[in-house]
C-alpha positions in Angstrom: 5.9 -12.6 -18.8 6.2 -10.4 -16.0 3.4 -8.2 -15.3 4.1 -5.7 -12.5 1.6 -3.9 -10.4 1.3 -0.6 -12.0 -2.2 0.5 -10.9 -2.4 -0.7 -7.2 -6.1 -1.4 -5.9 -7.1 -2.4 -2.5 -8.1 -6.1 -2.0 -11.7 -5.1 -2.0 -11.1 -3.0 -5.0 -10.1 -6.1 -7.0 -12.8 -8.0 -5.3 -15.4 -5.8 -7.1 -13.6 -6.1 -10.5 -13.9 -10.2 -10.0 -17.6 -10.0 -8.7 -19.2 -10.5 -11.9 -17.4 -13.6 -12.7 -17.3 -15.1 -9.4 -21.0 -14.1 -8.3 -22.7 -12.6 -10.9 -23.7 -8.8 -11.3 -26.5 -7.6 -8.8 -29.7 -7.1 -10.8 -31.8 -4.0 -11.0 -33.8 -5.0 -7.8 -30.3 -4.9 -5.7 -31.4 -8.2 -4.2 -30.8 -10.9 -6.7 -27.7 -11.7 -8.9 -27.6 -12.1 -12.5 -25.9 -15.3 -13.9 -21.9 -15.3 -13.7 -20.1 -14.0 -16.7 -17.0 -15.7 -18.3 -13.9 -13.9 -17.4 -11.7 -12.6 -20.1 -7.8 -12.2 -20.5 -8.3 -8.4 -20.5 -10.0 -8.6 -17.0 -7.4 -10.9 -15.8 -4.4 -8.3 -16.9 -6.4 -5.7 -15.0 -6.3 -7.8 -11.8 -2.5 -8.6 -12.2 -1.8 -4.9 -12.7 -3.7 -3.9 -9.8 -2.6 -6.5 -6.9 -0.6 -9.6 -5.9 -2.9 -10.3 -2.8 -3.2 -13.9 -2.8 -6.9 -14.2 -2.3 -7.5 -12.1 -5.3 -5.3 -14.1 -7.5 -6.6 -17.3 -6.5 -10.2 -16.1 -7.1 -9.0 -15.1 -10.6 -7.5 -18.6 -11.4 -10.8 -20.2 -10.1 -12.6 -18.2 -12.5 -10.4 -19.1 -15.4 -10.8 -23.0 -14.0 -14.3 -22.8 -14.4 -14.1 -22.1 -18.0 -14.7 -24.7 -20.7 -11.4 -26.3 -21.2 -11.4 -25.1 -24.9 -11.6 -21.5 -23.6 -8.8 -21.9 -21.0 -5.9 -21.9 -23.7 -6.4 -18.1 -23.9 -5.3 -17.6 -20.8 -2.0 -19.0 -20.8 0.1 -15.9 -20.6 -2.2 -14.8 -17.8 -1.6 -18.0 -15.8 2.3 -17.7 -16.5 2.2 -14.2 -15.4 0.7 -15.0 -11.9 3.9 -16.6 -11.2 6.6 -15.0 -13.0 8.7 -13.2 -10.3 5.7 -13.3 -8.0 5.5 -15.0 -4.7 2.5 -17.1 -4.4 1.4 -19.6 -1.5 1.3 -23.3 -2.2 -2.7 -23.5 -2.6 -2.2 -21.2 -5.6 0.8 -22.8 -6.9 -1.3 -26.1 -7.0 -3.9 -24.5 -8.7 -1.7 -23.0 -11.5 -0.2 -26.4 -11.9 -3.7 -28.0 -12.7 -4.4 -25.4 -15.2 -1.2 -26.0 -16.8 -1.3 -29.6 -16.9 -5.0 -29.5 -18.4 -3.9 -27.0 -21.1 -0.4 -28.5 -21.9 2.1 -25.6 -20.7 3.4 -27.1 -17.4 6.9 -27.0 -18.8 6.5 -23.3 -19.3 5.0 -22.9 -15.9 7.8 -24.5 -14.1 10.2 -22.1 -16.0 8.1 -19.1 -15.0 7.8 -20.1 -11.5 11.7 -21.1 -11.1 13.0 -18.8 -8.2 16.7 -18.0 -8.3 18.8 -17.3 -5.1 18.6 -13.6 -4.3 15.4 -12.9 -6.5 13.2 -10.1 -5.1 9.8 -11.3 -5.8 6.6 -9.4 -6.1 4.8 -10.0 -3.0 1.4 -9.2 -1.4 2.6 -8.4 2.0 5.0 -5.7 1.1 3.5 -3.8 -1.7 3.1 0.1 -2.1 1.9 1.6 -5.5 3.2 -1.6 -6.9 6.8 -1.1 -5.6 8.7 -3.1 -3.3 9.5 -1.8 0.4 11.6 -3.4 3.0 13.3 -2.5 6.3 16.2 -4.9 6.1 19.6 -4.9 4.7 19.5 -5.9 1.2 22.2 -8.2 0.0 22.4 -9.8 -3.3 18.7 -9.2 -3.9 17.8 -9.2 -7.7 15.3 -6.7 -8.5 15.2 -7.6 -12.2 11.2 -7.5 -12.5 11.2 -3.7 -11.6 11.9 -0.4 -13.1 11.4 1.4 -9.8 12.1 0.7 -6.3 10.5 2.6 -3.5 11.6 2.0 -0.1 9.3 4.5 1.7 9.7 2.9 5.3 13.7 3.0 5.6 15.7 5.2 7.4 19.2 3.5 6.8 19.3 1.7 3.7 22.3 -0.8 3.3 22.6 -2.6 -0.1 25.8 -4.9 -1.0 26.3 -7.5 -3.7 26.2 -7.9 -7.3 22.2 -8.3 -7.7 20.5 -6.1 -10.4 19.1 -2.8 -9.2 16.2 -1.2 -10.7 16.3 1.9 -12.9 14.9 4.3 -10.4 15.6 4.0 -6.7 13.6 6.3 -4.3 14.2 6.7 -0.5 12.3 9.5 0.6 12.6 9.1 4.2 16.1 7.5 4.4 19.0 9.6 6.2 21.6 6.9 4.8 21.6 5.3 1.6 24.6 3.1 1.3 25.4 1.8 -2.0 29.0 0.9 -1.3 30.3 -2.0 -3.5 27.3 -2.3 -5.6 26.8 -3.3 -9.2 25.0 0.2 -10.5 24.5 -1.1 -13.9 21.2 0.1 -15.2 20.4 2.7 -12.6 19.8 5.9 -13.8 18.1 8.1 -11.2 18.4 8.1 -7.5 16.2 10.2 -5.1 16.0 11.1 -1.5 15.5 13.6 0.7 17.3 17.0 1.4 19.4 15.8 4.5 20.5 12.3 3.0 23.8 11.1 2.7 24.2 8.8 -0.2 27.3 6.4 -0.4 28.4 5.2 -3.9 32.2 4.3 -2.3 33.7 1.6 -4.8 30.4 1.1 -6.6 31.0 0.0 -10.3 29.3 0.4 -13.4 28.0 3.7 -12.5 26.3 5.5 -15.7 27.9 8.6 -17.2 24.2 10.1 -17.0 23.1 9.4 -13.6 20.6 11.6 -11.9 20.5 12.1 -8.2 17.2 14.1 -7.5 17.8 15.6 -3.8 20.3 14.5 -1.2 22.8 16.6 1.1 25.9 14.5 0.2 27.1 12.1 -2.7 30.1 10.2 -1.5 32.2 8.6 -4.1 35.9 7.2 -4.4 36.5 7.9 -8.2 38.1 10.9 -9.0 37.7 10.7 -12.8 36.1 13.7 -13.9 34.8 12.2 -17.1 32.6 9.9 -14.9 30.8 13.0 -13.3 30.7 15.7 -15.9 27.3 14.6 -17.2 25.6 13.7 -13.8 22.9 15.8 -12.6 23.0 16.2 -8.9 22.2 19.1 -6.2 25.0 21.7 -6.2 27.8 21.0 -3.6 26.5 17.6 -3.2 29.6 15.7 -4.6 32.1 14.5 -1.9 35.3 12.7 -2.8 36.4 10.2 -0.1 39.3 8.1 -0.4 41.6 5.6 1.5 43.3 4.0 -1.5 46.7 5.2 -2.8 46.1 7.6 -5.8 48.0 7.9 -9.2 48.9 10.4 -11.9 46.8 13.6 -12.4 44.1 13.6 -9.7 41.1 16.4 -10.7 38.9 17.1 -7.8 37.6 20.2 -9.4 33.9 18.7 -9.4 33.9 18.1 -5.5 32.7 20.4 -3.1 34.2 18.3 -0.2 37.3 16.2 -0.2 38.4 13.9 2.5 41.5 11.7 1.9 42.7 9.4 4.5 46.0 7.6 5.1 47.3 7.8 1.6 50.4 7.6 0.0 50.6 9.9 -3.0 53.9 9.0 -4.4 52.6 8.4 -7.9 50.6 11.6 -7.8 51.7 14.1 -10.4 49.2 16.8 -9.4 46.1 17.6 -7.6 43.4 20.0 -8.5 40.7 21.6 -6.2 37.2 23.2 -6.9 36.7 26.7 -6.0 35.0 26.9 -2.5 36.0 23.2 -1.9 36.4 21.9 1.8 39.2 19.8 2.1 40.5 17.4 4.8 43.4 15.2 4.6 44.5 12.9 7.4 47.8 10.7 7.4 48.4 11.7 3.9 52.2 11.3 2.8 54.3 11.8 -0.3 52.1 14.8 -1.9 53.4 16.2 -5.0 56.0 18.9 -5.5 53.5 21.7 -5.8 50.1 21.7 -4.4 47.8 24.6 -4.5 45.0 25.1 -1.9 44.1 28.6 -2.8 40.7 27.8 -4.6 39.6 25.9 -1.2 37.3 27.5 1.3 38.6 25.5 3.9 41.7 23.3 4.5 42.4 20.8 7.4 45.7 18.8 7.5 45.8 16.1 10.3 49.2 14.4 10.6 50.2 14.9 7.0 54.0 14.5 5.9 54.3 17.5 3.5 58.3 16.9 3.4 58.1 16.2 -0.2 56.2 19.3 -1.1 58.5 22.3 -2.7 55.8 24.7 -3.1 52.4 25.0 -1.2 49.8 27.9 -2.0 47.2 29.1 0.1 44.6 31.9 -0.2 45.6 33.7 2.7 47.4 33.3 6.2 44.1 32.6 7.9 43.5 29.7 5.4 46.7 27.9 6.5 46.3 25.4 9.0 48.1 26.2 12.3 49.0 22.8 13.2 52.3 21.0 12.5 52.6 20.9 8.8 55.8 19.0 8.8 57.1 21.0 5.8 60.7 20.8 4.5 63.2 23.8 5.3 63.3 24.5 1.4 59.6 24.6 0.9 58.1 27.9 -0.4 54.7 28.7 1.3 52.7 31.4 -0.8 49.8 33.2 0.1 47.9 34.4 -2.9 46.7 37.7 -1.7 50.3 38.4 -0.9 52.0 36.8 -3.7 55.5 36.1 -1.5 56.9 33.2 0.0 56.5 32.9 3.8 59.4 33.1 5.9 59.2 29.9 8.0 62.2 30.9 9.9 60.2 33.8 11.6 56.9 32.0 11.9 57.4 28.9 14.3 53.7 28.2 14.9 53.3 26.8 11.2 55.9 24.0 11.6 58.5 22.1 13.6 61.0 22.2 11.0 62.1 25.9 11.4 64.7 26.0 14.0 
């Protein structure tokens, strides 16, 4: 039975809880102490929910060990919880085993204390309101005991692997949160700060109801509109980034930014952009026969081969990039504010194919 720290108290605060059972309460004269009281499972549960500080946990177990053996059996779940996904030093492990042997639950303790590779254990040294903080890259970590992970100290957060992440992720000071190629199963909410960039490139098992509280940009590589329609995220934060070839109908109407790098779009039948989108394409080839950039606020095309395009639509002449577009001689360039084809023969600056 895993018990998380949900009401964090300092070591002294927990010491005050344990004092009546370790030393006895102070008498009314404030000089002598009353006889020690017998600790209860309820008090122990309060300790476990307050800390995993080694000295406090050891004192709690010692209070249990001082009870008559007939009473110790009531604390079986408490002893197991002291080791279930919790990091404990060797002296506490020894003490726990003695209690388990004396009360015949040694096998259950061994099971509770089993540590799998990649498990992220509740520790005493990295504890903030019962939530883990870590400043190193996190790889294949299993946060299964946690509903929430707070990484308050991190400025750049890098996760990778198939370890289970908590339901809620909080990165209040991070500028970059890289969850690329992560198993997002179970994650329902991510919060950062207003300037943070959240990267979900090639992440899998993304929830259809994911909530992203605050951040500047959410970078994803999936263009399935249904994946994002129920997401809650800051306005204009969703960015599509792709370096893998696309297929079929590519609906990018939910993305404020689009960044397509070195793609072959020979199997793409159509592409749609959002109103006011910022679009950048670099090294993209074999775009569909018709492509409409007119909803976009900005279009940047670098080294793209548009020779397969038969009709390309821009909002106006200012929106059309003035670099080499590699258009075919038969391509119709239309501006929506004019509704007539561009005569490529007389506007040489827009392509090298007009001779």
